[in-house]
C-alpha positions in Angstrom: 0.0 0.0 0.0 1.1 3.4 -0.9 2.1 6.1 1.9 0.9 9.6 1.7 4.4 10.9 1.2 4.8 8.7 -1.8 1.5 9.8 -3.2 2.5 13.4 -2.9 5.8 12.6 -4.7 4.1 10.9 -7.6 1.6 13.8 -7.9 4.4 16.3 -8.1 6.0 14.1 -10.8 2.8 14.0 -12.9 2.6 17.7 -12.4 6.0 18.5 -13.7 5.7 16.0 -16.6 2.1 16.6 -17.7 0.7 19.8 -16.2 3.4 22.5 -16.6 5.1 22.7 -13.2 8.3 24.5 -13.7 9.7 24.7 -10.2 9.4 22.6 -7.0 11.4 24.3 -4.3 11.8 25.1 -0.7 14.3 24.4 2.2 16.0 21.0 1.6 13.5 20.1 -1.2 16.1 19.5 -3.9 18.9 16.7 -4.0 20.2 15.0 -1.9 17.6 15.2 0.8 14.4 15.6 -1.3 12.4 17.1 1.5 12.6 16.6 5.2 9.8 13.9 4.7 11.3 12.8 1.3 8.3 14.0 -0.5 10.4 15.6 -3.4 12.9 12.7 -4.0 13.9 12.3 -7.7 11.9 15.2 -9.0 13.3 16.8 -12.1 12.4 20.4 -11.3 13.1 20.4 -7.5 15.7 22.7 -6.1 16.8 24.1 -2.7 16.0 27.6 -1.6 17.7 29.7 1.1 16.3 29.2 4.6 13.8 32.0 4.1 10.0 31.4 4.2 9.2 34.9 3.0 11.7 34.6 0.2 10.0 31.2 -0.8 6.5 32.7 -0.9 7.8 35.9 -2.6 9.6 33.9 -5.2 6.6 31.7 -5.9 4.4 34.8 -6.5 7.0 36.2 -8.9 7.3 33.0 -10.9 3.5 32.6 -11.1 3.0 36.2 -12.4 5.8 35.6 -14.8 4.1 32.6 -16.5 5.7 29.7 -14.5 3.7 27.3 -12.5 5.6 26.8 -9.1 5.1 24.5 -6.2 6.7 26.1 -3.2 7.0 24.3 0.3 7.3 25.8 3.8 9.0 23.0 5.6 6.7 23.2 8.7 3.6 25.4 8.9 4.9 26.8 12.1 7.1 29.0 9.9 4.4 30.1 7.5 3.1 32.6 10.1 5.7 35.3 9.2 4.5 35.0 5.5 0.9 36.1 6.1 1.3 39.5 4.4 2.7 37.9 1.2 0.1 35.1 1.3 -2.6 37.8 1.5 -1.1 39.4 -1.7 -1.2 36.2 -3.6 -4.7 35.7 -2.7 -5.7 39.0 -3.6 -4.1 39.0 -7.1 -6.9 37.7 -9.3 -9.6 39.8 -7.3 -7.6 43.0 -7.1 -6.7 42.9 -10.8 -10.5 42.4 -11.6 -9.5 39.0 -13.2 -6.8 40.3 -15.4 -4.1 38.4 -13.5 -3.9 34.8 -12.3 -1.4 33.6 -9.8 -1.0 29.8 -10.4 1.0 28.7 -7.4 0.7 25.8 -4.8 2.2 26.2 -1.4 2.7 22.8 0.4 3.3 22.6 4.2 3.1 19.9 6.8 0.7 20.6 9.7 -0.4 19.4 13.0 0.8 17.4 16.1 1.1 13.7 16.5 4.9 13.3 15.9 6.2 14.9 19.1 7.5 17.8 17.2 7.2 20.1 20.4 6.5 23.8 20.2 8.3 24.6 16.9 6.9 21.8 14.8 3.4 21.0 15.9 1.3 23.9 15.1 -1.8 23.8 13.0 -2.5 26.5 10.4 -6.1 25.6 9.7 -7.9 28.7 11.2 -5.2 31.2 9.8 -5.5 29.7 6.3 -9.2 30.0 6.2 -8.8 33.7 6.8 -6.8 34.1 3.7 -9.4 35.1 1.2 -8.6 34.2 -2.4 -6.9 30.9 -1.5 -8.3 27.3 -2.0 -7.2 25.2 1.0 -7.0 21.3 1.1 -6.0 18.8 3.6 -6.0 15.1 2.7 -6.5 12.2 5.1 -5.2 9.4 2.9 -2.8 8.7 0.0 -5.5 8.8 -2.8 -6.8 12.1 -1.7 -3.4 13.5 -1.3 -2.6 12.6 -5.0 -5.9 13.8 -6.3 -6.0 17.0 -4.4 -2.5 17.9 -5.1 -3.0 17.4 -8.9 -6.1 19.6 -8.7 -4.1 22.3 -6.8 -1.4 22.2 -9.5 -3.7 22.9 -12.5 -5.7 25.5 -10.6 -5.1 29.0 -12.1 -4.9 30.7 -8.7 -3.3 30.0 -5.3 -4.0 26.6 -3.5 -2.6 25.8 0.0 -1.9 22.0 0.3 -1.7 21.1 4.1 -0.4 17.6 4.7 -0.9 16.2 8.3 2.6 15.3 9.5 1.2 12.4 11.4 -0.1 10.7 8.2 2.8 11.2 5.9 4.1 7.7 6.6 0.7 6.1 7.0 -0.2 3.6 4.2 -3.5 3.4 2.5 -6.0 1.3 4.5 -7.7 -0.2 1.6 -8.2 0.2 -2.3 -10.4 3.2 -1.9 -7.5 5.1 -0.4 -4.9 3.7 -2.9 -3.4 5.6 -5.8 -4.4 4.1 -9.2 -1.7 2.6 -11.3 0.9 1.7 -8.5 2.3 -1.8 -8.1 0.4 -4.0 -5.9 3.5 -4.9 -4.1 4.5 -2.1 -1.8 8.1 -3.2 -1.8 8.3 -2.9 -5.5 6.9 0.7 -5.3 9.5 1.5 -2.7 12.4 0.2 -5.0 11.0 2.3 -7.9 10.6 5.7 -6.2 12.3 5.7 -2.7 15.8 6.9 -2.8 18.4 4.5 -1.3 20.4 5.4 1.9 23.9 6.5 1.3 25.2 7.7 -2.1 22.4 8.9 -4.3 24.3 10.6 -7.1 23.6 7.8 -9.6 20.0 7.0 -8.4 17.0 7.8 -10.6 13.4 6.9 -9.8 11.4 4.6 -12.1 7.9 6.3 -11.9 4.7 4.1 -12.2 2.2 5.1 -14.7 -0.3 6.9 -12.5 -3.4 8.5 -14.1 -4.6 12.2 -14.0 -6.8 11.6 -11.0 -8.4 15.0 -10.1 -10.3 15.2 -6.9 -12.5 18.3 -7.1 -11.5 21.0 -4.5 -14.5 21.7 -2.5 -16.1 18.3 -2.4 -16.2 16.4 0.9 -16.0 12.6 1.2 -18.4 10.4 3.1 -16.1 8.3 5.2 -18.8 6.4 7.1 -22.6 6.6 6.8 -24.7 6.8 9.9 -27.9 8.0 11.4 -27.4 9.2 14.9 -24.6 11.9 15.0 -22.8 13.7 12.2 -19.0 14.1 12.8 -17.2 16.6 10.6 -13.4 16.7 10.5 -10.4 16.5 8.2 -6.7 15.4 8.2 -5.4 13.1 10.7 -8.6 13.3 12.9 -10.5 11.5 10.2 -8.8 8.3 11.4 -9.3 9.0 15.2 -13.0 9.8 14.6 -13.4 6.6 12.7 -12.1 4.7 15.7 -14.4 6.5 17.9 -17.3 5.7 15.6 -16.3 2.0 15.6 -16.3 2.0 19.4 -19.6 3.8 19.7 -21.2 1.3 17.2 -20.9 -1.3 20.0 -23.0 0.9 22.1 -25.7 1.2 19.4 -24.6 4.7 18.4 -24.5 5.0 14.6 -22.1 7.8 13.6 -22.0 9.6 10.1 -18.3 10.7 9.5 -17.6 13.4 6.9 -14.0 14.1 5.7 -14.1 17.7 4.5 -10.9 17.4 2.4 -11.3 21.1 1.5 -11.4 23.9 4.0 -12.1 26.4 1.4 -14.3 26.2 -0.7 -16.1 23.6 1.7 -18.9 21.4 0.9 -21.8 22.8 2.9 -24.3 20.8 1.0 -22.7 17.6 2.2 -22.5 18.9 5.8 -26.0 20.4 6.0 -27.6 17.3 4.4 -26.0 15.0 7.0 -27.1 17.3 9.9 -30.6 17.3 8.6 -30.5 13.4 8.6 -28.9 12.9 12.1 -30.0 16.2 13.8 -26.7 16.2 15.7 -23.2 17.4 15.0 -19.7 17.5 16.4 -17.0 19.3 14.7 -13.5 18.0 15.3 -10.0 19.5 14.6 -6.8 20.2 16.4 -6.2 23.9 16.0 -6.6 26.1 19.0 -10.1 26.5 20.1 -10.4 30.3 20.1 -11.5 31.7 16.6 -11.3 28.1 15.4 -12.5 27.2 12.0 -15.0 24.8 13.5 -16.6 27.8 15.1 -17.4 29.2 11.8 -19.0 25.8 10.9 -21.0 25.9 14.1 -22.3 29.4 13.7 -23.5 28.6 10.1 -25.1 25.5 11.5 -27.0 27.6 14.1 -27.9 30.2 11.5 -29.3 27.9 8.9 -30.1 24.6 10.8 -31.3 25.6 14.2 -34.6 24.0 14.0 -33.1 20.8 12.7 -30.9 20.3 15.7 -31.9 17.8 18.5 -28.7 18.5 20.5 -26.5 21.6 21.0 -23.7 21.6 18.2 -20.3 21.1 19.5 -16.7 22.1 18.4 -13.9 19.8 19.8 -10.6 21.5 19.2 -7.2 22.0 20.6 -6.3 23.9 23.8 -5.6 27.6 23.4 -1.8 27.3 24.2 1.1 28.9 22.7 2.3 25.4 21.5 2.3 21.7 21.8 4.4 20.3 24.6 7.2 17.6 23.7 6.3 15.2 26.4 3.7 12.6 25.5 1.2 13.6 28.2 1.5 17.4 27.1 1.0 16.6 23.6 -2.1 14.4 24.3 -3.4 17.1 26.6 -3.1 19.7 23.9 -5.2 18.3 21.0 -8.3 16.1 21.0 -7.7 12.4 21.6 -9.8 9.3 21.1 -11.5 9.5 24.5 -12.3 13.2 24.1 -14.0 12.5 20.8 -15.8 9.3 21.9 -17.3 11.3 24.9 -18.2 14.3 22.9 -20.2 12.1 20.3 -21.8 9.9 23.0 -23.0 13.1 24.8 -24.5 14.5 21.7 -26.2 11.1 20.9 -27.7 10.9 24.3 -28.9 14.4 24.6 -32.8 14.5 24.8 -34.4 17.0 22.4 
């Protein structure tokens, strides 16, 4: 089974060979490392930038306006906060020029906790990203979605932010529905084809599998699990945690419907609202800090538009409002929603008497 980082690498290869990607760059993105998570190994157009996030975003804007199609990486989203003004400029380009100028650029960045990255490598960027008008924003939860969403981002004529959950980058597809089409059935064979060997890589070249132009539409959610009692809306790595919670609660007779948003903007309100109208209960889950959280926007819209459909108070379950995520295991687990937190929140919603 393919890992998410392999799916990202294959999508970037397809992008540079078939869809006009001219530059893939960022800190340690080029040879020999090929990205801190190895997501850019063996790519023809990958090159190393200086250690300067503002320079990376600024260069991407310039390349895009000059007719190129760049994919820039911020090595960890923790270091994207000092680029906000430039990200705002990129998002405003098409609008402020009355449609005369496009800015076809992708910014990739790993996000979230789950790898014991401590205070400098565990931040989330969800809420900040959704405040950047003019950007499309995606976050996959499995290899197939990572591949298809990244290809859709690459061909989009305007800026797309591709946020990859760090804790999922090494996770394999769980089943065929999460697999990238066209890869060898033997995962060891795929690794031999596209994973660079340890040691000297000067003569190594990847052998890319013939993967298709799978384009997953930006703005379309995915039904991860159908159910009738409570709607759970999430994205990224918490799709997997919420799925475990749903499986546990099924033994108690609580039938959870799980929606993987995949796109934070534009987002699939039709899918969310249809599910809430069916279950009449909803829990929004993510790991960004809970004050001015993106889930709060979804909750507000739920109350505005679906108040009389609700049989229980809607709930946002999010990370603690802390400056960072601690290194120690108990500090990290205490900072962002865990399985027990999610299970209890869903159970409370399901058992609330209307």
